[in-house]
C-alpha positions as CSV (number, residue, x, y, z in Angstrom):
1,M,155.5,118.8,103.8
2,E,158.0,117.5,106.4
3,K,158.9,121.1,107.3
4,F,155.2,121.9,107.8
5,K,154.7,118.8,110.0
6,A,157.7,119.8,112.0
7,L,156.3,123.3,112.5
8,L,152.9,121.8,113.5
9,D,154.6,119.5,116.0
10,L,156.5,122.5,117.5
11,H,153.3,124.4,117.8
12,I,151.5,121.5,119.6
13,K,154.4,121.0,122.0
14,H,154.9,124.7,122.8
15,R,151.4,126.1,122.2
16,S,151.2,127.7,125.7
17,S,154.5,129.5,125.4
18,L,153.8,130.5,121.8
19,G,150.4,131.7,122.8
20,Y,151.7,133.9,125.6
21,S,154.5,135.2,123.4
22,L,151.9,136.2,120.7
23,I,149.7,137.9,123.3
24,S,152.7,139.8,124.6
25,L,153.8,140.9,121.0
26,L,150.2,142.0,120.1
27,T,149.9,143.9,123.4
28,A,153.3,145.6,122.8
29,G,152.3,146.5,119.3
30,G,148.9,147.9,120.4
31,E,150.6,150.0,123.1
32,R,153.0,151.5,120.5
33,L,150.1,152.3,118.2
34,F,148.1,153.9,120.9
35,S,151.1,156.0,122.1
36,A,151.9,157.2,118.5
37,V,148.4,157.7,117.1
38,V,145.8,158.1,119.9
39,F,147.6,159.5,122.9
40,Q,147.8,163.3,123.0
41,C,148.8,164.8,126.4
42,P,146.6,167.8,127.2
43,C,149.5,169.6,128.9
44,T,147.4,171.2,131.6
45,A,147.8,170.9,135.4
46,A,144.2,169.6,135.8
47,W,144.2,166.9,133.2
48,N,147.8,165.6,132.8
49,L,147.6,163.2,135.8
50,P,144.2,161.6,135.1
51,Y,144.7,161.5,131.3
52,G,148.1,159.8,131.7
53,L,146.9,157.3,134.3
54,V,143.9,156.4,132.2
55,F,146.0,155.4,129.2
56,L,148.5,153.6,131.4
57,L,146.1,151.6,133.6
58,V,142.6,151.4,132.0
59,P,143.8,149.4,128.9
60,A,145.7,147.1,131.3
61,L,142.5,146.5,133.3
62,V,140.5,145.8,130.1
63,L,143.2,143.2,129.0
64,F,143.1,141.7,132.5
65,L,139.3,141.2,132.3
66,L,139.6,139.8,128.8
67,G,142.1,137.3,130.1
68,Y,139.4,135.9,132.3
69,L,136.8,136.1,129.6
70,L,138.8,134.2,127.1
71,S,140.0,131.5,129.4
72,A,138.0,128.2,129.3
73,R,139.1,127.4,132.9
74,T,137.1,130.4,134.1
75,W,133.9,129.0,132.7
76,R,134.8,125.5,133.8
77,L,135.1,126.9,137.3
78,L,131.9,128.9,137.2
79,T,129.5,126.9,135.1
80,G,126.8,125.4,137.2
81,C,128.0,126.9,140.5
82,C,125.0,129.2,140.8
83,T,122.4,126.4,140.5
84,S,120.9,125.1,143.8
85,G,122.1,121.6,143.2
86,T,125.8,122.4,142.8
87,R,126.1,125.5,145.0
88,A,127.1,123.5,148.1
89,K,129.6,121.5,146.0
90,C,131.2,124.7,144.8
91,T,131.3,126.1,148.4
92,S,133.0,122.9,149.7
93,G,135.6,123.2,147.0
94,L,136.4,126.8,147.9
95,R,140.1,126.1,148.6
96,G,140.6,124.4,145.3
97,A,138.7,127.2,143.5
98,A,141.0,129.8,145.2
99,V,144.0,128.0,143.8
100,V,142.5,127.9,140.4
101,F,141.5,131.6,140.7
102,A,145.1,132.5,141.6
103,Q,146.4,130.7,138.5
104,L,143.8,132.3,136.3
105,S,144.8,135.7,137.6
106,A,148.4,135.0,136.9
107,S,147.6,134.0,133.3
108,A,145.3,136.9,132.8
109,A,148.0,139.3,134.1
110,I,150.4,138.6,131.3
111,A,148.9,141.0,128.7
112,P,148.2,143.9,131.2
113,L,151.7,143.6,132.7
114,T,153.1,143.7,129.1
115,W,151.1,146.8,128.4
116,V,152.3,148.6,131.5
117,A,155.9,147.6,131.0
118,V,156.1,148.6,127.4
119,A,154.2,151.9,128.2
120,L,156.8,152.7,131.0
121,L,159.7,151.9,128.7
122,G,158.2,154.3,126.0
123,G,157.7,156.9,128.7
124,S,154.9,159.0,127.1
125,F,152.1,158.0,129.5
126,Y,154.2,158.4,132.6
127,E,155.7,161.7,131.5
128,C,152.2,163.1,131.0
129,A,150.9,161.8,134.3
130,A,153.9,162.6,136.4
131,S,154.1,166.2,135.1
132,G,150.5,166.7,136.4
133,S,151.3,165.3,139.9
134,T,151.7,167.9,142.6
135,I,153.8,165.6,144.8
136,L,156.3,164.7,142.0
137,A,156.3,168.3,140.7
138,R,157.5,169.6,144.1
139,R,160.3,167.1,144.3
140,L,161.4,167.7,140.7
141,C,161.3,171.5,141.0
142,Q,163.3,171.8,144.3
143,T,166.5,172.8,142.5
144,V,164.9,174.5,139.5
145,S,163.4,178.0,138.9
146,S,160.4,179.4,140.8
147,Q,158.3,179.1,137.6
148,C,158.9,175.3,137.5
149,L,155.6,174.3,139.1
150,A,153.6,176.3,136.7
151,Q,155.5,175.2,133.6
152,L,156.0,171.5,134.4
153,P,152.6,170.4,132.9
154,L,153.8,171.9,129.6
155,V,156.9,169.8,129.5
156,P,155.4,166.8,127.6
157,C,154.4,169.1,124.8
158,S,157.8,170.8,124.7
159,Q,156.1,174.2,125.5
160,A,158.0,175.1,128.7
161,K,159.5,178.5,128.3
162,E,162.6,177.9,130.5
163,S,165.1,175.4,129.2
164,S,165.9,174.2,132.7
165,V,162.3,173.2,133.2
166,Q,162.1,171.5,129.7
167,D,165.1,169.4,130.6
168,L,163.1,167.7,133.3
169,L,161.5,165.7,130.5
170,K,164.7,163.6,130.4
171,V,164.3,163.0,134.1
172,L,160.7,161.9,133.7
173,K,161.6,159.6,130.8
174,A,164.4,158.1,132.9
175,Q,162.1,157.5,135.8
176,S,159.6,155.8,133.6
177,Q,162.1,153.5,132.0
178,V,163.6,152.5,135.3
179,L,160.2,151.6,136.6
180,G,159.5,149.6,133.4
181,W,162.7,147.5,133.8
182,I,162.0,147.0,137.5
183,L,158.5,145.8,136.7
184,I,159.9,143.3,134.1
185,A,162.6,142.1,136.5
186,V,160.1,141.5,139.3
187,V,157.6,139.7,137.1
188,I,160.3,137.4,135.7
189,I,161.7,136.6,139.2
190,I,158.2,135.9,140.6
191,F,157.4,133.6,137.6
192,L,160.7,131.8,138.0
193,L,160.2,131.3,141.7
194,F,156.6,130.1,141.2
195,T,157.6,127.7,138.5
196,A,160.5,126.3,140.5
197,V,158.5,125.8,143.6
198,S,155.5,124.2,141.8
199,R,157.8,121.8,140.0
200,C,159.7,121.1,143.2
201,V,156.6,120.0,145.1
202,S,155.1,118.2,142.0
203,P,153.6,114.8,143.0
204,V,154.6,113.3,139.6
205,S,157.9,113.1,137.8
206,F,159.0,115.1,134.7
207,L,158.6,112.3,132.3
208,Q,155.2,111.4,133.7
209,L,154.1,115.0,133.1
210,K,155.1,114.6,129.4
211,F,153.1,111.4,129.2
212,W,150.2,113.1,130.9
213,K,150.1,115.9,128.3
214,I,150.3,113.4,125.4
215,Y,147.3,111.5,127.0
216,L,145.2,114.6,127.3
217,E,145.9,115.6,123.7
218,Q,144.8,112.2,122.5
219,E,141.7,112.1,124.8
220,Q,140.5,115.5,123.5
221,Q,141.0,114.5,119.9
222,I,139.0,111.3,120.3
223,L,136.4,113.0,122.5
224,K,135.8,115.6,119.8
225,S,135.6,112.9,117.1
226,Q,133.2,110.7,119.1
227,A,131.1,113.7,120.2
228,T,130.8,114.9,116.6
229,E,129.8,111.5,115.4
230,H,127.3,111.0,118.2
231,A,125.8,114.5,117.8
232,T,125.5,114.1,114.0
233,A,123.8,110.7,114.3
234,L,121.4,112.1,116.9
235,A,120.6,115.2,114.9
236,K,120.0,113.1,111.7
237,E,117.6,110.7,113.6
238,N,115.6,113.6,115.1
239,I,115.3,115.4,111.8
240,K,114.3,112.1,110.1
241,C,111.6,111.4,112.7
242,F,110.3,115.0,112.4
243,F,109.8,114.8,108.7
244,E,108.5,111.2,108.7
245,S,106.4,111.6,111.9
246,S,108.0,108.4,113.3
247,H,109.4,107.5,116.7
248,A,113.1,108.1,117.3
249,K,115.6,105.4,118.2
250,E,116.9,105.5,121.7
251,Y,120.4,107.0,121.9
252,N,122.5,106.6,125.1
253,T,123.5,110.2,125.7
254,P,125.2,111.1,129.0
255,S,123.0,112.6,131.6
256,I,123.3,116.1,133.1
257,K,125.0,114.8,136.2
258,E,127.5,112.8,134.1
259,W,128.4,115.9,132.0
260,Q,128.8,117.9,135.2
261,Q,131.1,115.4,136.7
262,I,133.5,115.2,133.8
263,S,133.3,119.0,133.4
264,S,134.4,119.9,136.9
265,L,137.9,121.0,137.8
266,Y,140.6,118.3,138.0
267,T,141.7,117.2,141.5
268,F,144.6,114.9,142.2
269,N,144.7,112.0,144.5
270,P,148.0,110.3,145.3
271,K,146.3,107.0,145.7
272,D,145.1,106.9,142.1
273,Q,146.5,107.8,138.7
274,Y,143.7,109.4,136.8
275,Y,144.8,111.7,134.0
276,S,141.5,113.6,133.6
277,M,138.1,113.9,135.0
278,L,136.8,111.7,132.3
279,H,139.4,109.0,133.2
280,K,138.4,109.4,136.9
281,Y,134.7,109.2,136.1
282,V,135.0,106.0,134.1
283,N,136.8,104.3,137.0
284,R,134.7,105.7,139.8
285,K,131.2,105.8,138.3
286,K,130.1,102.7,140.3
287,S,130.5,104.7,143.5
288,H,128.1,107.4,142.1
289,S,130.7,110.0,142.9
290,I,134.1,110.9,141.4
291,T,135.3,112.9,144.4
292,S,136.9,111.2,147.4
293,E,138.8,112.1,150.5
294,G,142.3,113.3,149.6
295,D,141.5,114.9,146.3
296,V,143.4,118.2,146.0
297,V,144.1,120.9,143.4
298,V,147.8,120.8,142.4
299,P,149.1,124.0,140.7
300,V,151.6,122.1,138.5
301,L,148.7,120.0,137.1
302,S,146.7,123.0,135.9
303,F,147.2,122.0,132.3
304,V,144.7,119.1,132.8
305,D,141.9,121.7,132.7
306,S,143.4,123.6,129.7
307,P,142.8,121.3,126.7
308,D,139.4,122.0,125.2
309,I,137.3,121.0,122.3
310,S,137.7,123.7,119.7
311,T,134.1,124.8,120.0
312,T,134.7,125.8,123.6
313,N,136.2,129.0,122.4
314,D,132.8,130.1,121.1
315,L,131.2,129.8,124.6
C-alpha cells in the first residue's frame, strides 16, 4: 500500500513530464508500426516523393491538430470568444492570447516532432521520398553510372540492377538519420533555452512555484467536490419538484458572468498574489471586474490554466 501511495505521489508531482513521455513513446511505437506494416514504397519516379512525404508529414500534422484538440487550455482560450458580449474582451487580450497560443503550439508539437524524428532515424519514409526527388537524384548520381537517374526510384525496393546504384540506399539512410539527430538536438536546445529564459524572468521564486502548484491541486479537488455536491442537490430538488408538482427551493448558483470570469485565462499582477482566477474573483468581485491595469500573461505560470476538473476531458 505504501509503495502504491509513493507511485501515486510520484505521478501527481511529475504528471506533465510523465504525460509527455507517454505521448512520445506511443508516437514512436505508432511510427514503427506504420513503417513495418502499412508503409510500402511504390518505387516509381512519379509516386515515391509524394508517398514518402505523406507518411512523413501528414501523420505529424494530424498529431499536431490533436494536440490542440485535447488541450483544455485551447477551449479555455476560445470558449465564449465568438459571442458578441465577450468578443471585444478577447480582442483586447490579443497579446496574452498570442503568448498562450505559442505555448499551446509548443505543447502540441511534441508528438509530431517525435513522429518525424523517429521516422527519420528509421529512414524508410525519407529513403522513399528522396529517391523520387529529381533534385536529390541529380546530386546523388553525379559520380555513378548513366542509368542511375532511372534506377534510383527502385532503390528502396532493392530492385536496382546496378550494385553501385543500389549502394545509394546506404547514403539515403545515412542522410535520414543525420537529419533525425539534428532535429532532436535542435528541439532539445530550444526547449532548454526556453525553459531557462522563462525561469530566469519568473516573477516568483522556485519555492513559491511549488506552493502555487500545491494550492492549485487542492483548489481543483475541493472545487470538484463542492461542484458535485451542489449539482447533485440541485438535480435532486428539480426532479423532486417535477414529480411532486411543487415549487423548487432557491439555490445560489453562480451566474454566467461569474462562470466566465473564473474560466478566463490567468493573468499575473505583481501587486497582488492571486493563485488562480477563482482566487482573484473572490478578492476582486466587489469591483465587478477581475481584470486591472498591469495584468499580464507570464509563460512560466502557464500551469495555472492546466489543472482541470476530470470531466473537462469530455468537452
